[in-house]
C-alpha positions in Angstrom: 9.7 -17.4 1.4 12.3 -18.0 -1.4 15.0 -15.6 -2.3 13.4 -14.6 -5.6 10.1 -13.7 -3.9 11.9 -11.8 -1.2 14.0 -9.9 -3.8 10.9 -9.1 -5.8 9.1 -7.8 -2.7 12.0 -5.6 -1.7 12.3 -4.3 -5.2 8.6 -3.3 -5.3 8.9 -1.8 -1.8 11.8 0.4 -3.0 9.7 1.4 -6.0 6.9 2.6 -3.7 9.4 4.5 -1.6 10.9 6.2 -4.6 7.5 7.1 -6.1 6.7 9.0 -2.9 10.1 10.7 -2.8 9.6 11.9 -6.3 6.6 13.9 -5.1 8.5 15.1 -2.0 6.8 12.7 0.5 9.1 11.0 2.9 8.8 7.2 2.8 11.0 4.4 4.0 11.1 0.6 3.9 10.6 -1.1 7.2 13.7 -3.3 7.9 13.1 -6.9 6.7 9.7 -5.9 5.4 8.4 -5.6 9.0 9.4 -9.2 9.8 11.3 -8.0 12.9 8.5 -5.6 14.0 11.0 -2.8 14.0 9.8 -0.1 16.4 6.6 -2.1 16.8 5.9 -2.0 13.1 5.2 -5.2 11.2 4.3 -3.5 7.9 6.4 -2.9 4.7 6.7 0.9 4.0 6.1 3.9 6.3 4.8 7.0 4.5 5.1 10.3 6.4 2.3 12.3 4.9 2.4 14.9 7.8 6.2 15.1 8.0 8.9 13.1 9.8 7.9 14.1 13.3 4.3 12.7 13.0 3.2 9.1 13.0 3.6 7.5 9.5 0.9 5.8 7.4 1.8 2.1 7.8 1.4 0.3 4.5 1.6 -3.1 3.0 3.0 -3.6 -0.5 2.1 -6.7 -2.5 3.6 -7.7 -5.9 1.2 -10.0 -7.7 2.2 -11.9 -10.9 0.2 -10.6 -13.8 -3.5 -9.9 -13.1 -4.3 -13.3 -11.8 -6.6 -12.7 -8.8 -6.8 -9.0 -9.4 -8.6 -8.9 -12.7 -11.9 -8.4 -11.0 -10.6 -5.5 -9.1 -9.0 -3.7 -12.1 -12.1 -4.4 -14.2 -14.3 -3.0 -11.4 -12.2 0.1 -11.1 -12.4 0.7 -14.8 -11.9 4.4 -15.5 -13.0 5.5 -12.0 -10.6 7.3 -9.6 -11.4 5.1 -6.6 -12.9 1.7 -5.9 -14.5 0.8 -2.6 -14.5 -3.0 -1.9 -17.0 -4.1 0.8 -16.8 -7.8 1.6 -19.8 -9.6 3.1 -19.5 -10.3 6.8 -18.5 -13.8 7.9 -20.9 -15.6 10.1 -20.4 -14.5 13.7 -18.2 -11.6 12.7 -19.1 -7.9 12.3 -19.0 -6.3 8.9 -15.7 -4.7 8.0 -15.3 -1.2 6.7 -14.7 -1.1 2.9 -11.2 -1.3 1.4 -10.2 1.6 -0.8 -8.3 0.9 -4.0 -7.0 3.6 -6.3 -4.5 4.1 -9.1 -1.2 5.8 -8.3 -2.3 8.9 -10.2 -5.3 9.4 -7.9 -3.2 8.8 -4.8 -0.6 11.3 -6.0 -3.3 13.9 -6.7 -4.8 13.5 -3.2 -1.4 13.7 -1.5 -0.3 16.8 -3.4 -3.6 18.5 -2.7 -3.2 18.0 1.0 0.2 19.7 1.1 
């Protein structure tokens, strides 16, 4: 990974952490974006929805240039609060559970409601 990509990734990870801190949710970047598997964690950002003494939600953060590759997702989401993406099973593999995609406003509303 080049320096520019690494710097962009770190910047977006910090943005995700700061968005959570603004709504009083503890979040922290995993050192080196999980590349070192710090404390057994290979993800990007830990989000402590249930407080610092409970296991965090392990999250990946991706920064994608423009909407290339995501246009179908954003078009499918439209004005809805949540989009469930269920991909077809690959031959010889079991079907996977759907992915859940939502705008920040929906996530923030759900997190605040649970507090």
